[in-house]
C-alpha positions in Angstrom: 0.0 -0.4 0.3 1.4 3.6 -1.4 -0.3 5.6 1.4 1.9 8.6 3.4 0.3 8.6 7.2 -1.0 11.8 7.6 -0.5 13.5 11.3 -3.0 15.9 13.0 -0.9 18.7 12.5 -0.2 17.8 8.5 -4.7 17.9 8.5 -4.7 21.2 10.4 -2.7 22.7 7.3 -5.2 21.9 5.1 -8.0 25.1 5.5 -11.2 24.1 6.2 -10.4 19.8 6.2 -13.4 17.8 6.7 -14.3 14.1 5.2 -16.9 13.3 3.1 -19.3 11.6 4.9 -19.9 7.7 3.1 -17.5 8.5 0.6 -13.8 8.4 0.1 -13.0 12.3 -0.4 -12.3 15.1 1.7 -13.4 19.2 1.3 -10.7 21.8 1.6 -10.9 25.6 1.7 -8.9 26.9 -1.3 -8.1 30.4 -2.3 -11.0 30.2 -5.1 -13.4 29.1 -2.4 -15.0 25.4 -0.9 -13.6 22.5 -2.9 -13.8 18.4 -2.6 -11.8 15.7 -3.8 -13.7 12.8 -4.3 -11.7 9.6 -4.5 -8.8 10.1 -2.8 -7.5 11.0 1.2 -5.2 12.5 2.3 -1.5 10.9 1.9 -3.1 8.9 -1.0 -0.4 8.8 -3.6 -2.1 10.1 -7.1 -1.0 10.4 -11.2 -2.1 13.1 -13.0 -2.4 12.2 -16.8 -3.3 15.1 -19.3 -6.4 12.9 -20.5 -7.9 11.2 -17.7 -7.5 13.4 -14.6 -6.3 12.6 -11.6 -5.9 8.1 -11.0 -5.4 7.4 -7.1 -2.6 5.1 -7.2 -2.6 3.9 -3.9 -6.4 2.6 -4.8 -4.9 0.4 -7.7 -2.4 -0.8 -5.5 -4.6 -1.8 -3.0 -6.7 -4.0 -5.8 -3.1 -5.5 -6.6 -3.2 -6.2 -3.1 -7.2 -7.7 -2.6 -6.6 -9.9 -5.8 -3.1 -11.7 -4.7 -2.3 -10.5 -8.1 1.5 -11.6 -9.3 3.5 -8.8 -11.6 4.2 -10.0 -15.1 7.9 -8.8 -16.7 7.7 -7.4 -20.7 10.4 -6.3 -21.9 12.2 -2.5 -22.2 12.6 -2.0 -26.0 12.2 0.6 -28.5 8.5 1.4 -28.3 8.7 1.4 -24.2 11.4 4.1 -23.8 9.1 6.1 -26.5 6.3 5.5 -24.7 7.9 7.7 -21.6 10.2 9.4 -23.5 8.1 13.0 -22.5 7.2 11.7 -19.0 8.7 14.3 -16.9 10.8 13.0 -13.9 13.8 14.2 -11.8 17.0 12.9 -12.5 18.3 13.5 -8.6 15.2 10.6 -7.4 16.7 8.5 -10.6 20.5 8.6 -9.0 19.8 8.4 -5.7 17.5 5.3 -6.3 18.3 2.0 -4.2 18.4 -1.3 -6.1 15.6 -2.9 -4.3 13.4 0.4 -5.1 14.4 0.1 -8.8 13.4 -3.3 -8.9 10.0 -3.1 -7.7 7.4 -3.3 -9.8 5.8 -0.5 -12.0 1.8 0.1 -12.9 0.4 0.2 -16.5 -2.6 0.9 -17.4 -4.8 -0.1 -20.7 -6.1 2.3 -22.5 -8.1 2.3 -26.1 -4.7 3.8 -27.5 -2.6 1.0 -26.2 -0.7 0.9 -22.7 0.2 3.9 -20.5 2.5 3.8 -17.6 0.9 5.4 -14.5 3.4 4.9 -11.9 7.3 4.2 -12.0 8.5 6.6 -13.9 11.8 6.8 -11.6 12.0 3.6 -11.4 11.7 2.6 -15.1 14.1 5.3 -15.8 17.0 4.0 -13.5 16.1 0.8 -14.9 17.4 1.9 -18.6 20.0 3.7 -16.7 21.3 0.6 -15.3 21.2 -1.5 -18.8 18.3 -3.5 -17.6 16.6 -5.4 -19.8 12.7 -5.8 -19.0 10.6 -4.3 -15.9 8.6 -6.5 -13.2 5.1 -4.9 -14.1 1.2 -5.1 -13.3 -1.0 -4.2 -16.9 -4.7 -2.5 -14.8 -7.4 -3.7 -16.8 -9.2 -0.2 -18.3 -12.3 -0.7 -15.7 -10.0 0.4 -12.9 -10.9 4.0 -13.9 -14.3 3.8 -12.3 -12.5 2.6 -8.9 -9.6 4.9 -9.1 -10.4 7.8 -10.7 -10.4 11.3 -8.7 -13.0 14.0 -9.0 -12.3 17.5 -7.8 -15.3 20.2 -7.8 -15.7 23.3 -6.4 -18.8 25.2 -5.0 -20.2 28.2 -7.1 -20.9 31.1 -5.7 -24.8 30.2 -6.0 -24.3 26.8 -3.8 -24.3 24.0 -6.6 -21.3 21.9 -7.2 -19.4 22.0 -10.7 -16.4 19.1 -11.4 -13.3 20.6 -12.1 -11.3 17.2 -13.0 -12.0 14.2 -13.6 -13.8 12.1 -16.0 -17.7 12.6 -16.5 -19.7 9.7 -16.7 -20.2 9.6 -20.4 -16.6 9.6 -21.3 -15.5 7.4 -18.7 -17.9 4.3 -20.0 -16.6 5.3 -23.5 -13.3 5.2 -22.4 -13.3 1.8 -20.9 -15.4 0.5 -23.7 -12.8 1.1 -26.0 -9.8 -0.1 -24.2 -11.6 -3.4 -23.4 -12.0 -3.1 -27.3 -7.6 -4.0 -27.3 -7.9 -5.9 -23.8 -7.3 -9.8 -25.8 -4.1 -8.1 -27.6 -2.4 -6.7 -24.6 -2.7 -9.2 -22.1 0.0 -12.4 -22.2 0.5 -14.7 -19.9 1.7 -14.6 -16.5 5.6 -14.6 -16.4 7.1 -15.0 -13.1 
């Protein structure tokens, strides 16, 4: 589980912090008004994707642990290197990374246009830097979008709430259907 434990002081630093009742989420006060994140709690690790918005990585790892999944091994080939070439990363984190951290699995999620790395950019960069030819990984089905997406809503001046970040239900359903069409071409037998 990849989650940072927060102290009362950490939570006090979030102005207006209040958990959302009956839901994984929390309200907070921002400089532009009252907001709420749904699908995440303080301390969760999240990934921002330009197309899907925010994905709760902690939830993805929780699901893998719950199902007892075993990682696959996939080659670090030119296509994978090209896929991550535009991903932002901090070279100092790559250089300081321990070998045991480097060897932890990364997470990919299947989309309609192929697979996308959602957790492990620095680990994968370190493996490439060290001349490794493969990486242990988990390939998540597109249905994980439904449980792992994070939505940001903001309260409007008249009191209603408007979604600002995250896929709406219609777009989410379209992404999942399109990705499921590609599922069979990407799933391979598990190598251990």
